[in-house]
DSSP file (Angstrom, degrees, kcal/mol; ACC not computed):
  #  RESIDUE AA STRUCTURE BP1 BP2  ACC     N-H-->O    O-->H-N    N-H-->O    O-->H-N    TCO  KAPPA ALPHA  PHI   PSI    X-CA   Y-CA   Z-CA
    1    1 A X              0   0    0      0, 0.0     2,-0.1     0, 0.0     6,-0.0   0.000 360.0 360.0 360.0 144.1  117.8   99.1   98.2
    2    2 A X        -     0   0    0      1,-0.1     5,-0.1     4,-0.1     6,-0.1  -0.478 360.0-104.3 -81.1 153.0  116.6   96.4   95.9
    3    3 A X    >   -     0   0    0     -2,-0.1     3,-0.9     1,-0.1    -1,-0.1  -0.303  34.6-104.9 -71.6 165.4  115.0   97.1   92.6
    4    4 A X  G >  S+     0   0    0      1,-0.3     3,-1.3     2,-0.2    -1,-0.1   0.858 120.4  58.5 -60.4 -35.8  111.3   96.8   92.2
    5    5 A X  G 3  S+     0   0    0      1,-0.3    -1,-0.3     0, 0.0    -3,-0.0   0.819 115.2  35.6 -64.5 -29.4  111.7   93.6   90.3
    6    6 A X  G <  S+     0   0    0     -3,-0.9    -1,-0.3     3,-0.0    -2,-0.2   0.087  89.0 139.7-111.4  22.5  113.5   92.0   93.2
    7    7 A X    <   -     0   0    0     -3,-1.3     3,-0.1     1,-0.1    -4,-0.1  -0.146  60.3 -83.6 -65.5 163.0  111.6   93.6   96.0
    8    8 A X        -     0   0    0      1,-0.1     2,-0.4    -6,-0.1    -1,-0.1  -0.243  46.0 -97.0 -65.7 151.3  110.6   91.7   99.1
    9    9 A X    >   -     0   0    0      1,-0.2     3,-0.6    -3,-0.1    -1,-0.1  -0.596  32.6-143.1 -64.2 121.7  107.6   89.6   99.3
   10   10 A X  T 3  S+     0   0    0     -2,-0.4     2,-0.2     1,-0.3    -1,-0.2   0.748  95.0  33.7 -66.0 -21.0  105.1   91.9  101.0
   11   11 A X  T 3  S-     0   0    0     82,-0.1    -1,-0.3    83,-0.1    79,-0.1  -0.627  86.1-168.2-131.9  74.9  103.6   89.1  102.9
   12   12 A X    <   -     0   0    0     -3,-0.6     2,-1.2    -2,-0.2    81,-0.1  -0.214  30.0-110.6 -66.1 153.2  106.4   86.6  103.7
   13   13 A X        +     0   0    0      2,-0.0     2,-0.5     0, 0.0    -1,-0.1  -0.730  47.5 169.4 -83.8  99.1  105.6   83.2  105.1
   14   14 A X        +     0   0    0     -2,-1.2     3,-0.0     1,-0.1     6,-0.0  -0.961  12.9 173.7-116.5 122.1  106.9   83.5  108.6
   15   15 A X        +     0   0    0     -2,-0.5     2,-0.3     1,-0.1    -1,-0.1   0.590  60.2  40.7-106.6 -12.6  106.0   80.6  110.9
   16   16 A X  S  > S-     0   0    0      1,-0.1     4,-1.5    66,-0.0     5,-0.1  -0.929  76.7-115.6-138.7 164.0  107.9   81.4  114.0
   17   17 A X  H  > S+     0   0    0     -2,-0.3     4,-2.4     1,-0.2     5,-0.2   0.876 109.8  54.7 -63.9 -42.9  108.8   84.3  116.2
   18   18 A X  H  > S+     0   0    0      1,-0.2     4,-2.3     2,-0.2    -1,-0.2   0.911 108.4  47.2 -63.3 -44.0  112.6   84.1  115.6
   19   19 A X  H  > S+     0   0    0      1,-0.2     4,-2.2     2,-0.2    -1,-0.2   0.849 111.4  53.2 -67.8 -30.9  112.4   84.3  111.8
   20   20 A X  H  X S+     0   0    0     -4,-1.5     4,-2.5     2,-0.2    -2,-0.2   0.925 109.0  48.3 -66.2 -44.4  109.9   87.2  112.2
   21   21 A X  H  X S+     0   0    0     -4,-2.4     4,-2.6     2,-0.2    -2,-0.2   0.912 110.9  51.3 -61.8 -42.5  112.4   89.1  114.4
   22   22 A X  H  X S+     0   0    0     -4,-2.3     4,-2.3     1,-0.2    -1,-0.2   0.924 110.9  47.7 -61.4 -44.9  115.2   88.4  111.9
   23   23 A X  H  X S+     0   0    0     -4,-2.2     4,-2.4     1,-0.2    -1,-0.2   0.904 112.8  48.8 -63.1 -41.1  113.1   89.7  109.0
   24   24 A X  H  X S+     0   0    0     -4,-2.5     4,-2.1     2,-0.2    -2,-0.2   0.887 110.9  50.1 -67.3 -38.5  112.1   92.8  111.0
   25   25 A X  H  X S+     0   0    0     -4,-2.6     4,-1.9     2,-0.2    -2,-0.2   0.904 111.6  48.5 -64.9 -40.9  115.8   93.5  111.9
   26   26 A X  H  X S+     0   0    0     -4,-2.3     4,-2.2     1,-0.2    -2,-0.2   0.910 110.0  52.3 -63.6 -42.3  116.8   93.1  108.3
   27   27 A X  H  X S+     0   0    0     -4,-2.4     4,-2.3     1,-0.2    -2,-0.2   0.893 106.6  54.0 -60.7 -39.4  114.0   95.5  107.3
   28   28 A X  H  X S+     0   0    0     -4,-2.1     4,-1.9     2,-0.2    -1,-0.2   0.912 107.9  48.9 -62.3 -42.8  115.3   98.0  109.9
   29   29 A X  H  X S+     0   0    0     -4,-1.9     4,-1.8     1,-0.2    -1,-0.2   0.898 111.6  49.9 -63.2 -39.6  118.8   97.9  108.3
   30   30 A X  H  X S+     0   0    0     -4,-2.2     4,-2.5     1,-0.2    -2,-0.2   0.849 106.7  55.1 -68.8 -33.4  117.2   98.4  104.9
   31   31 A X  H  X S+     0   0    0     -4,-2.3     4,-2.6     2,-0.2    -1,-0.2   0.881 106.1  51.9 -65.4 -37.0  115.2  101.4  106.2
   32   32 A X  H  X S+     0   0    0     -4,-1.9     4,-2.1     2,-0.2    -2,-0.2   0.900 109.7  49.6 -63.3 -40.0  118.5  102.9  107.4
   33   33 A X  H  X S+     0   0    0     -4,-1.8     4,-2.6     2,-0.2    -2,-0.2   0.907 110.5  50.0 -63.7 -42.1  119.9  102.4  103.9
   34   34 A X  H  X S+     0   0    0     -4,-2.5     4,-2.7     2,-0.2    -2,-0.2   0.930 110.0  50.2 -61.9 -45.1  116.8  104.0  102.4
   35   35 A X  H  X S+     0   0    0     -4,-2.6     4,-1.5     1,-0.2    -1,-0.2   0.898 111.2  49.4 -60.3 -40.6  117.1  107.0  104.8
   36   36 A X  H  < S+     0   0    0     -4,-2.1     4,-0.4     2,-0.2    -1,-0.2   0.914 111.5  48.3 -65.1 -43.4  120.8  107.4  103.7
   37   37 A X  H >< S+     0   0    0     -4,-2.6     3,-1.2     1,-0.2     6,-0.2   0.889 108.9  53.2 -65.4 -39.3  119.9  107.3  100.0
   38   38 A X  H 3< S+     0   0    0     -4,-2.7    -1,-0.2     1,-0.3    -2,-0.2   0.844 106.8  54.0 -63.8 -31.3  117.1  109.8  100.5
   39   39 A X  T 3< S+     0   0    0     -4,-1.5    -1,-0.3    -5,-0.2    -2,-0.2   0.529  85.7 112.4 -79.4  -5.8  119.7  112.1  102.2
   40   40 A X  S X  S-     0   0    0     -3,-1.2     3,-1.6    -4,-0.4     4,-0.1  -0.362  77.4-124.4 -68.3 146.2  122.0  111.8   99.2
   41   41 A X  G >  S+     0   0    0      1,-0.3     3,-1.2     2,-0.2    -1,-0.1   0.760 109.1  66.8 -62.6 -23.6  122.6  115.0   97.1
   42   42 A X  G 3  S+     0   0    0      1,-0.3    -1,-0.3    -5,-0.1    -4,-0.1   0.709 103.1  46.0 -70.7 -17.7  121.5  113.0   94.0
   43   43 A X  G <  S+     0   0    0     -3,-1.6    -1,-0.3    -6,-0.2    -2,-0.2   0.242  79.5 136.7-105.7  11.5  118.0  112.8   95.5
   44   44 A X    <   -     0   0    0     -3,-1.2     2,-0.1    -4,-0.1     7,-0.1  -0.398  61.7-112.6 -62.3 128.6  117.8  116.4   96.5
   45   45 A X        -     0   0    0      1,-0.1    -1,-0.1    -2,-0.1    -2,-0.1  -0.372  28.3-171.2 -66.9 139.8  114.3  117.7   95.6
   46   46 A X        +     0   0    0     -2,-0.1     2,-0.3    -3,-0.1    -1,-0.1   0.530  67.0  42.0-108.2 -10.8  114.3  120.4   92.8
   47   47 A X  S  > S-     0   0    0      1,-0.1     4,-2.4     0, 0.0     5,-0.1  -0.868  85.5-110.0-131.7 165.7  110.7  121.5   93.0
   48   48 A X  H  > S+     0   0    0     -2,-0.3     4,-2.6     2,-0.2     5,-0.2   0.906 119.3  52.1 -61.7 -41.6  108.2  122.2   95.8
   49   49 A X  H  > S+     0   0    0      1,-0.2     4,-2.3     2,-0.2    -1,-0.2   0.926 111.1  46.4 -61.9 -45.2  106.2  119.1   94.9
   50   50 A X  H  > S+     0   0    0      2,-0.2     4,-2.9     1,-0.2    -1,-0.2   0.887 111.0  53.3 -64.7 -37.8  109.4  116.9   95.1
   51   51 A X  H  X S+     0   0    0     -4,-2.4     4,-2.6     2,-0.2    -2,-0.2   0.928 109.9  47.2 -62.4 -44.6  110.3  118.6   98.4
   52   52 A X  H  X S+     0   0    0     -4,-2.6     4,-2.1     2,-0.2    -2,-0.2   0.907 114.1  47.3 -63.1 -41.8  106.9  117.8   99.9
   53   53 A X  H  X S+     0   0    0     -4,-2.3     4,-2.5     2,-0.2    -2,-0.2   0.914 111.4  51.9 -64.5 -42.9  107.1  114.2   98.6
   54   54 A X  H  X S+     0   0    0     -4,-2.9     4,-2.4     1,-0.2    -2,-0.2   0.918 109.9  48.4 -58.5 -47.2  110.7  113.9  100.0
   55   55 A X  H  X S+     0   0    0     -4,-2.6     4,-2.1     1,-0.2    -1,-0.2   0.895 111.2  50.6 -62.9 -40.7  109.6  115.2  103.4
   56   56 A X  H  X S+     0   0    0     -4,-2.1     4,-2.4     2,-0.2    -2,-0.2   0.917 110.0  49.9 -63.3 -43.9  106.6  112.7  103.5
   57   57 A X  H  X S+     0   0    0     -4,-2.5     4,-2.5     1,-0.2    -2,-0.2   0.909 108.9  52.1 -62.8 -42.1  108.9  109.8  102.6
   58   58 A X  H  X S+     0   0    0     -4,-2.4     4,-2.1     1,-0.2    -1,-0.2   0.914 110.8  47.9 -60.0 -42.6  111.4  110.8  105.4
   59   59 A X  H  X S+     0   0    0     -4,-2.1     4,-2.6     1,-0.2    -1,-0.2   0.900 111.4  50.3 -65.3 -40.5  108.6  110.8  107.9
   60   60 A X  H  X S+     0   0    0     -4,-2.4     4,-2.6     2,-0.2     5,-0.2   0.894 108.9  52.1 -65.4 -39.4  107.3  107.4  106.7
   61   61 A X  H  X S+     0   0    0     -4,-2.5     4,-2.3     2,-0.2    -2,-0.2   0.945 113.1  44.3 -60.9 -47.9  110.7  105.9  106.9
   62   62 A X  H  X S+     0   0    0     -4,-2.1     4,-2.4     2,-0.2    -2,-0.2   0.892 113.4  50.6 -66.0 -39.6  111.1  107.1  110.5
   63   63 A X  H  X S+     0   0    0     -4,-2.6     4,-2.4     2,-0.2    -1,-0.2   0.927 111.6  47.5 -63.3 -44.8  107.6  106.0  111.4
   64   64 A X  H  X S+     0   0    0     -4,-2.6     4,-2.4     1,-0.2    -2,-0.2   0.883 110.8  52.5 -64.8 -38.4  108.1  102.5  110.0
   65   65 A X  H  X S+     0   0    0     -4,-2.3     4,-2.5    -5,-0.2    -2,-0.2   0.926 110.0  47.9 -62.8 -44.7  111.5  102.3  111.8
   66   66 A X  H  X S+     0   0    0     -4,-2.4     4,-2.2     1,-0.2    -2,-0.2   0.917 112.8  48.1 -63.0 -42.5  109.9  103.1  115.2
   67   67 A X  H  X S+     0   0    0     -4,-2.4     4,-2.5     2,-0.2    -1,-0.2   0.892 110.5  52.7 -64.6 -38.7  107.1  100.6  114.6
   68   68 A X  H  X S+     0   0    0     -4,-2.4     4,-2.9     2,-0.2    -2,-0.2   0.934 108.5  49.1 -60.5 -47.6  109.7   98.0  113.6
   69   69 A X  H  X S+     0   0    0     -4,-2.5     4,-2.5     1,-0.2     5,-0.2   0.915 111.3  50.0 -60.5 -43.3  111.6   98.5  116.8
   70   70 A X  H  X S+     0   0    0     -4,-2.2     4,-2.4     1,-0.2    -1,-0.2   0.915 112.2  47.4 -60.8 -43.6  108.4   98.3  118.9
   71   71 A X  H  X S+     0   0    0     -4,-2.5     4,-2.9     2,-0.2     5,-0.2   0.919 111.1  51.0 -64.7 -43.5  107.5   95.0  117.1
   72   72 A X  H  X S+     0   0    0     -4,-2.9     4,-2.1     1,-0.2    -2,-0.2   0.937 112.4  46.2 -59.9 -47.3  111.0   93.5  117.6
   73   73 A X  H  X S+     0   0    0     -4,-2.5     4,-1.8     1,-0.2    -1,-0.2   0.917 113.7  48.8 -62.7 -42.9  110.9   94.3  121.3
   74   74 A X  H  X S+     0   0    0     -4,-2.4     4,-2.4     1,-0.2     7,-0.2   0.907 111.5  49.3 -64.2 -41.5  107.4   92.9  121.7
   75   75 A X  H  < S+     0   0    0     -4,-2.9    -1,-0.2     1,-0.2    -2,-0.2   0.866 111.2  49.8 -67.0 -35.2  108.3   89.7  119.9
   76   76 A X  H  < S+     0   0    0     -4,-2.1    -1,-0.2    -5,-0.2    -2,-0.2   0.850 117.6  39.9 -70.4 -33.3  111.4   89.2  121.9
   77   77 A X  H  < S+     0   0    0     -4,-1.8     2,-0.6     1,-0.2    -2,-0.2   0.808 116.3  45.7 -87.2 -31.2  109.5   89.7  125.2
   78   78 A X    ><  -     0   0    0     -4,-2.4     3,-1.2    -5,-0.2     4,-0.4  -0.941  59.2-162.2-124.6 115.2  106.3   87.9  124.5
   79   79 A X  T 3  S+     0   0    0     -2,-0.6     3,-0.5     1,-0.3     4,-0.3   0.855  93.3  47.4 -62.3 -36.7  106.2   84.5  123.0
   80   80 A X  T 3> S+     0   0    0      1,-0.2     4,-2.1     2,-0.1    -1,-0.3   0.437  83.6  96.2 -88.7   3.1  102.5   84.7  122.0
   81   81 A X  H <> S+     0   0    0     -3,-1.2     4,-2.4    -7,-0.2    -1,-0.2   0.897  80.3  54.9 -59.2 -42.5  102.7   88.2  120.5
   82   82 A X  H  4 S+     0   0    0     -3,-0.5    -1,-0.2    -4,-0.4     7,-0.2   0.909 110.5  45.3 -59.8 -43.4  103.2   86.8  116.9
   83   83 A X  H >4 S+     0   0    0     -4,-0.3     3,-0.6     1,-0.2    -1,-0.2   0.901 116.1  45.9 -66.9 -40.2  100.0   84.8  117.2
   84   84 A X  H 3< S+     0   0    0     -4,-2.1    -2,-0.2     1,-0.2    -1,-0.2   0.805 125.0  30.0 -73.1 -29.5   98.0   87.6  118.7
   85   85 A X  T 3X S+     0   0    0     -4,-2.4     4,-2.0    -5,-0.2    -1,-0.2  -0.081  73.7 130.3-124.4  33.8   99.2   90.3  116.3
   86   86 A X  H <> S+     0   0    0     -3,-0.6     4,-2.7     1,-0.2     5,-0.2   0.886  75.0  52.6 -58.1 -42.6   99.9   88.4  113.1
   87   87 A X  H  > S+     0   0    0      1,-0.2     4,-2.4     2,-0.2    -1,-0.2   0.888 109.0  50.3 -63.8 -38.2   97.8   90.9  110.9
   88   88 A X  H  > S+     0   0    0      2,-0.2     4,-1.7    -3,-0.2    -1,-0.2   0.889 111.0  48.5 -65.1 -39.6   99.8   93.8  112.3
   89   89 A X  H  X S+     0   0    0     -4,-2.0     4,-1.8     2,-0.2    -2,-0.2   0.924 112.0  49.0 -66.0 -44.7  103.1   92.1  111.6
   90   90 A X  H  X S+     0   0    0     -4,-2.7     4,-2.2     1,-0.2    -2,-0.2   0.896 109.2  53.1 -60.7 -40.4  101.9   91.3  108.0
   91   91 A X  H  X S+     0   0    0     -4,-2.4     4,-2.9     1,-0.2    -1,-0.2   0.861 104.3  56.5 -63.9 -35.5  100.8   95.0  107.6
   92   92 A X  H  X S+     0   0    0     -4,-1.7     4,-2.1     2,-0.2    -1,-0.2   0.922 108.4  46.3 -61.9 -44.4  104.3   96.1  108.7
   93   93 A X  H  X S+     0   0    0     -4,-1.8     4,-2.3     2,-0.2    -2,-0.2   0.907 113.5  49.3 -64.7 -41.0  105.9   94.0  105.9
   94   94 A X  H  X S+     0   0    0     -4,-2.2     4,-2.5     2,-0.2    -2,-0.2   0.917 110.1  50.7 -63.9 -43.4  103.3   95.3  103.4
   95   95 A X  H  X S+     0   0    0     -4,-2.9     4,-2.6     2,-0.2    -1,-0.2   0.894 110.5  49.8 -62.1 -40.4  103.9   99.0  104.4
   96   96 A X  H  X S+     0   0    0     -4,-2.1     4,-3.0     2,-0.2    -1,-0.2   0.934 110.2  50.0 -63.4 -45.9  107.7   98.5  104.0
   97   97 A X  H  X S+     0   0    0     -4,-2.3     4,-2.0     1,-0.2    -2,-0.2   0.921 112.7  47.0 -59.1 -44.9  107.2   97.0  100.6
   98   98 A X  H  X S+     0   0    0     -4,-2.5     4,-2.3     2,-0.2    -1,-0.2   0.920 113.4  48.1 -63.8 -44.1  105.0   99.9   99.5
   99   99 A X  H  X S+     0   0    0     -4,-2.6     4,-2.8     2,-0.2     5,-0.3   0.916 108.9  53.7 -62.7 -44.0  107.4  102.5  100.9
  100  100 A X  H  X S+     0   0    0     -4,-3.0     4,-2.0     1,-0.2    -1,-0.2   0.913 111.1  45.9 -58.1 -44.4  110.4  100.8   99.2
  101  101 A X  H  X S+     0   0    0     -4,-2.0     4,-2.1    -5,-0.2    -1,-0.2   0.897 112.6  50.4 -65.9 -40.8  108.6  101.0   95.9
  102  102 A X  H  X S+     0   0    0     -4,-2.3     4,-2.5     2,-0.2    -2,-0.2   0.892 110.0  49.7 -66.4 -39.5  107.5  104.6   96.4
  103  103 A X  H  X S+     0   0    0     -4,-2.8     4,-2.8     2,-0.2    -1,-0.2   0.900 108.9  53.4 -64.4 -40.7  111.1  105.6   97.4
  104  104 A X  H  X S+     0   0    0     -4,-2.0     4,-1.8    -5,-0.3    -2,-0.2   0.924 110.9  45.8 -59.7 -45.1  112.4  103.9   94.2
  105  105 A X  H  X S+     0   0    0     -4,-2.1     4,-2.0     2,-0.2    -2,-0.2   0.912 112.5  51.2 -64.8 -42.4  109.9  105.9   92.1
  106  106 A X  H  X S+     0   0    0     -4,-2.5     4,-3.3     1,-0.2     5,-0.2   0.930 108.7  51.1 -59.4 -46.3  110.8  109.2   93.9
  107  107 A X  H  X S+     0   0    0     -4,-2.8     4,-1.7     1,-0.2    -1,-0.2   0.876 108.3  52.0 -62.2 -38.0  114.5  108.6   93.3
  108  108 A X  H  < S+     0   0    0     -4,-1.8     4,-0.5    -5,-0.2    -1,-0.2   0.923 114.9  41.8 -63.7 -43.4  114.0  108.0   89.6
  109  109 A X  H >< S+     0   0    0     -4,-2.0     3,-1.0     1,-0.2    -2,-0.2   0.916 113.5  52.3 -69.6 -43.9  112.0  111.3   89.3
  110  110 A X  H 3< S+     0   0    0     -4,-3.3    -1,-0.2     1,-0.3    -2,-0.2   0.811 106.7  53.7 -64.7 -30.3  114.4  113.3   91.5
  111  111 A X  T 3<        0   0    0     -4,-1.7    -1,-0.3    -5,-0.2    -2,-0.2   0.632 360.0 360.0 -81.1 -12.9  117.5  112.2   89.5
  112  112 A X    <         0   0    0     -3,-1.0    -1,-0.2    -4,-0.5    -2,-0.2   0.449 360.0 360.0 -92.4 360.0  116.0  113.4   86.2
């Protein structure tokens, strides 16, 4: 996962369907990395509050992954999907950026 200083642009300039699919596929790989890091023993929650936060983050990662897969499939099948659903695609990137930052903060707290 990238540090907060080098995090992804939450609203990338994507002008075509192929570059959007590539960004979403990359995001999916990074979500798998996030899921793996959250499962690490170093991030094991030590309090009830951390456990609840941990469970919420795991659910958000999986939800974002499922939405990513749906978007990738839709973009591959329908050429005009990007134009029709641009705000939804942008929101997906924003949600990933927010989740990435929240996981980074959680990991810092969980490791202390």
